[in-house]
C-alpha positions in Angstrom: 14.7 -14.4 -22.2 13.2 -17.0 -19.4 9.8 -16.8 -20.5 8.3 -17.7 -17.5 10.4 -15.5 -15.0 10.1 -12.4 -13.7 12.3 -9.8 -11.6 10.9 -7.2 -9.1 12.8 -4.3 -8.6 11.4 -2.5 -5.0 12.1 -1.6 -1.5 10.8 -1.0 1.3 12.1 1.1 4.3 11.1 3.5 7.1 10.7 6.4 4.8 9.5 4.4 1.9 6.9 2.0 4.4 5.7 -1.4 3.4 3.1 -1.0 0.9 5.3 -1.1 -2.3 6.9 -4.6 -1.1 3.6 -6.2 -0.1 1.9 -5.6 -3.8 4.5 -7.0 -5.6 4.7 -9.9 -3.0 0.8 -10.5 -4.2 1.6 -10.1 -7.8 4.4 -12.4 -7.3 2.3 -14.7 -5.5 -0.5 -14.8 -8.2 2.4 -15.3 -10.7 3.6 -18.3 -9.0 0.5 -19.9 -9.4 0.8 -19.6 -13.1 4.1 -21.2 -13.4 6.6 -18.4 -12.9 9.4 -18.1 -11.0 9.8 -14.7 -9.4 13.6 -12.8 -8.3 13.3 -9.7 -6.0 16.0 -7.1 -6.3 16.0 -5.3 -2.7 17.8 -2.7 -1.1 19.0 -3.3 2.7 17.8 0.3 3.6 16.7 0.6 7.4 13.2 -0.8 7.8 13.5 -3.4 4.9 11.5 -6.4 4.7 13.7 -8.8 2.9 12.9 -11.8 5.6 9.1 -11.6 4.6 10.7 -12.2 0.5 12.5 -14.8 2.2 9.8 -17.0 4.0 7.8 -16.6 0.6 10.6 -18.6 -0.9 11.5 -16.2 -3.4 15.3 -15.5 -4.7 16.4 -12.4 -3.4 19.0 -10.7 -4.5 20.2 -7.6 -1.7 21.7 -4.7 -2.7 24.1 -3.0 0.7 22.3 -0.4 2.6 23.7 3.2 0.7 22.7 6.4 2.1 25.0 8.7 -0.5 25.3 12.5 -0.2 25.1 11.9 -4.2 21.7 11.3 -5.4 19.8 12.3 -8.4 17.6 15.5 -7.8 15.4 15.5 -10.7 12.9 13.4 -8.4 10.7 14.2 -6.1 11.5 10.8 -4.0 15.2 10.3 -5.0 16.6 10.1 -1.6 14.1 6.8 -1.3 17.0 5.0 -3.3 19.8 6.2 -1.0 22.2 6.8 -4.4 22.1 7.8 -8.0 19.9 5.7 -10.5 23.0 4.9 -12.6 24.9 3.1 -9.6 21.5 1.1 -8.5 21.4 0.4 -12.3 25.0 -0.9 -12.3 23.9 -3.4 -9.7 20.8 -4.7 -11.0 22.7 -5.4 -14.5 24.8 -7.9 -13.0 22.1 -9.8 -11.3 19.4 -9.4 -14.2 22.4 -10.4 -17.1 22.3 -13.9 -15.5 18.4 -13.9 -15.0 17.3 -12.4 -18.1 13.5 -12.3 -17.1 10.7 -12.3 -19.3 9.5 -9.4 -17.1 10.6 -6.7 -14.9 8.8 -5.4 -12.5 9.8 -1.9 -11.3 7.6 -0.1 -7.9 9.9 2.6 -7.1 9.6 6.4 -7.1 13.3 6.8 -7.3 13.6 5.4 -10.4 12.6 6.9 -13.7 13.5 6.2 -17.5 16.8 6.3 -17.2 17.3 3.2 -15.1 14.5 1.6 -17.3 16.6 2.7 -20.4 19.8 1.0 -18.6 17.9 -2.4 -17.9 16.1 -2.9 -20.9 18.0 -5.3 -22.8 18.6 -7.3 -19.6 14.7 -8.4 -20.2 11.7 -8.7 -22.4 9.2 -6.2 -21.2 8.8 -4.2 -18.6 6.0 -3.3 -16.0 5.9 -0.1 -14.0 4.1 0.3 -11.0 2.8 3.9 -10.2 0.7 6.1 -8.5 2.2 9.4 -9.0 2.3 10.4 -12.8 5.1 12.6 -12.0 8.2 11.2 -13.9 8.8 9.7 -17.4 8.9 5.9 -18.0 10.3 3.6 -20.5 8.2 0.9 -20.3 5.5 -2.1 -22.0 3.0 -1.5 -19.1 2.1 1.0 -16.7 0.1 0.1 -13.8 -1.7 3.0 -11.6 -4.0 1.7 -9.1 -5.1 5.0 -7.9 -9.2 5.7 -8.6 -9.9 8.5 -10.9 -6.3 7.9 -12.5 -6.7 8.6 -16.1 -5.3 6.8 -18.5 -4.3 10.3 -20.3 -2.7 11.4 -17.2 0.1 9.5 -18.6 0.5 9.9 -22.2 3.1 12.4 -22.1 5.1 10.2 -20.0 5.0 6.9 -21.6 6.0 5.4 -24.9 3.1 5.6 -27.3 2.7 1.6 -27.1 2.5 1.4 -23.7 -0.4 -0.2 -22.4 -1.6 1.6 -19.3 -3.6 0.0 -16.7 -5.3 2.8 -14.6 -8.0 2.5 -11.8 -8.8 1.2 -8.9 -10.0 -1.8 -10.4 -6.5 -3.0 -11.3 -5.6 -2.7 -7.4 -3.1 -5.5 -6.5 -5.1 -7.4 -3.6 -4.3 -10.8 -2.0 -7.1 -13.5 -2.7 -8.4 -13.3 1.1 -10.1 -9.8 0.4 -12.2 -10.7 -2.3 -13.1 -14.6 -0.6 -14.3 -12.6 2.8 -16.0 -9.4 0.9 -19.4 -11.0 1.0 -18.8 -11.9 4.6 -17.9 -8.3 5.6 -20.4 -6.5 3.6 -23.3 -9.0 4.7 -22.4 -8.4 8.6 -22.6 -4.2 8.2 -26.3 -2.9 8.9 -25.0 0.2 9.6 -25.9 0.4 13.5 -23.1 -0.9 15.0 -19.8 0.8 16.2 -18.0 -1.7 19.0 -14.9 -2.6 17.1 -12.3 0.1 16.0 -9.3 -1.0 13.9 -6.3 1.4 14.1 -3.7 1.0 10.6 -1.3 3.4 9.9 0.9 1.3 7.5 3.4 -1.1 8.7 6.2 1.5 9.4 4.0 4.7 10.9 7.4 6.4 11.5 6.0 9.7 12.8 3.8 8.2 15.1 0.1 9.2 14.1 -1.1 6.2 16.0 -0.1 7.5 19.3 -1.8 10.5 18.2 -5.1 8.8 17.2 -5.1 6.7 20.3 -4.6 9.6 22.4 -7.8 11.7 20.7 -9.7 8.5 21.2 -9.4 8.5 25.0 -11.5 11.7 24.9 -14.5 9.9 23.5 -17.1 8.6 25.8 -17.2 4.8 24.4 -19.9 2.1 25.2 -18.0 -0.3 27.9 -18.2 -3.3 25.1 -16.0 -1.5 22.2 -12.4 -2.7 21.7 -9.7 -1.0 19.7 -7.4 -2.7 18.0 -4.2 -1.4 16.7 -2.2 -3.3 13.7 1.6 -1.7 13.3 4.7 -3.5 11.4 7.4 -5.4 13.5 9.9 -2.4 12.1 7.5 0.1 13.2 9.5 2.5 15.2 7.2 3.8 17.9 5.7 0.3 18.4 7.0 -0.3 22.2 5.7 3.5 22.6 2.0 2.2 21.2 2.2 -0.5 23.2 2.2 1.1 26.9 0.0 3.4 25.6 -2.3 0.9 24.9 -2.5 -0.4 28.4 -3.5 3.2 29.5 -7.4 3.3 27.1 -10.1 3.9 28.7 -11.6 0.4 26.5 -10.1 -3.2 26.0 -7.4 -2.1 23.5 -4.8 -4.6 22.0 -2.2 -3.9 19.9 -0.9 -6.3 16.9 2.0 -6.9 15.6 2.8 -8.4 11.7 -0.6 -9.7 11.5 -1.2 -12.3 8.9 -4.7 -12.5 8.9 -5.5 -8.5 8.1 -8.4 -9.2 5.9 -10.0 -11.0 8.9 -9.4 -7.9 11.1 -11.0 -5.4 8.6 -14.1 -8.1 7.8 -14.5 -8.3 11.7 -14.5 -4.4 12.6 -16.9 -1.8 12.7 -15.0 1.7 11.4 -11.3 1.6 10.4 -8.8 4.5 11.4 -6.0 4.3 8.8 -3.7 5.9 6.4 -4.6 6.7 2.6 -1.7 4.2 1.4 -2.0 0.8 -0.2 -4.5 -0.5 2.6 -7.2 1.8 1.4 -7.9 -0.5 -1.5 -8.1 -3.6 1.0 -10.3 -1.8 3.3 -12.9 -1.0 0.2 -12.9 -4.0 -0.6 -14.3 -5.2 2.6 -16.6 -1.9 2.5 -14.9 -1.0 5.5 -16.3 2.7 6.8 -12.9 4.3 7.1 -11.8 7.6 8.9 -8.5 8.4 6.8 -6.1 10.1 7.6 -3.2 11.4 4.9 0.5 10.9 6.4 2.1 12.0 3.1 1.6 14.2 0.0 1.9 11.6 -2.3 -1.5 10.4 -0.6 -3.5 13.1 -1.3 -4.6 11.7 -4.9 -5.5 8.4 -3.4 -7.8 10.7 -0.5 -9.4 13.3 -2.5 -10.9 10.1 -4.8 -12.4 8.1 -2.2 -13.8 11.5 -0.3 -15.4 12.5 -4.0 -17.2 9.4 -3.7 -18.2 9.7 0.1 -16.2 6.5 0.7 -14.4 7.8 3.7 -14.3 10.7 6.3 -11.2 12.5 5.9 -8.7 14.0 8.4 -6.0 15.9 6.2 -3.1 15.6 8.1 -1.2 14.4 11.0 -1.7 18.1 12.6 -5.4 17.9 12.4 -5.8 14.2 14.7 -6.5 15.2 18.0 -9.3 18.3 17.0 -11.0 16.7 13.8 -11.0 12.6 14.7 -13.2 12.9 17.8 -15.4 15.2 16.1 -16.0 12.4 13.1 -16.0 10.3 15.3 -18.9 12.0 17.6 -21.1 12.6 14.3 -20.8 8.7 14.1 -22.0 8.0 17.3 -25.1 10.2 16.9 -25.9 9.2 13.1 -24.5 5.7 12.7 -26.2 5.5 9.4 -23.1 7.1 8.0 -21.2 3.7 8.4 -23.8 2.1 6.0 -23.4 4.8 3.3 -19.9 4.9 3.9 -19.6 0.6 3.2 -21.8 0.9 0.5 -19.7 3.7 -1.5 -16.2 2.2 -0.4 -17.8 -1.6 -1.8 -18.5 0.1 -5.2 -15.0 1.8 -5.8 -13.5 -1.9 -6.0 -14.6 -5.7 -6.4 -11.0 -7.6 -5.3 -9.9 -8.8 -8.8 -7.3 -6.4 -10.0 -4.7 -9.0 -9.4 -6.3 -11.1 -12.1 -6.9 -8.3 -14.6 -3.1 -7.4 -14.3 -2.1 -11.1 -14.8 -3.9 -11.4 -18.0 -2.1 -8.7 -19.5 1.3 -10.3 -18.1 1.1 -14.1 -19.1 -0.7 -13.1 -22.7 
């Protein structure tokens, strides 16, 4: 086995979103700093982000797009793979038999112990990144960065010798979030609601962003208020949102594929965002958030953050037009809510999750 080589099996797509690939890139960057070489195995789904892997100068192995009618039906997210686990594994074996990495890192809701067992002999160890605790794994380390996740949630899903890293303290954040944490927290006195950040993930395939902007039109804003919308370049509703932004009653700009997300968050007074991976970025910076649940697999994150008063919640996209204006008007009447949310969210995470995970991989 190559002792300083890791391989990632992860995808991005219109259905999957961008968060899985982005957190794997974060982990790969930290490992590269430790002298490791990383390979990525990604399928060419519509909305893939293979170009981002290439821009980061990692070895990329592209699996052809597949949209087979034959998929495993045992997993809720089987359709995310586009093919069967055995067919995916066969292609990955061809790649990994040459790489022989020390670590195979798997971040995919459509893969379970069947795929992992097939690949086990082609690497030294396997790390699985999961958020759902809904399927059995064959791995050495299981990482679930969900707030409130307990190690016992995985006791019946992983081997007895598997190390379970559970909880938000292991969240995989890029270093700029930790470096801007102090600045972001110091600027929050709990009285200012001027700069609004809207970020519903890199894809937002059902255009929750458009619904949010329509709801924000109904709010009476001070004239110096601003809205910043952040979207991914593969978002199917991007042009629609750009045109919509031009008709907003206050200054509204749309930014695409930003490289300074931490800075954008640190300089915002309130975020309206999805309950995905960016939840931990907002918490690290103490950014008060109105969270909108886009899918069932985000419910655990949303419920955890709501339970510690770190967010206000819109439970589904159908409630955006009604609930979102109510929540914002409550904040306008009582801006001290911002300070309370900021403190609660900052207490969730300190931004050092990557270093905690790396310790187990390098040792």
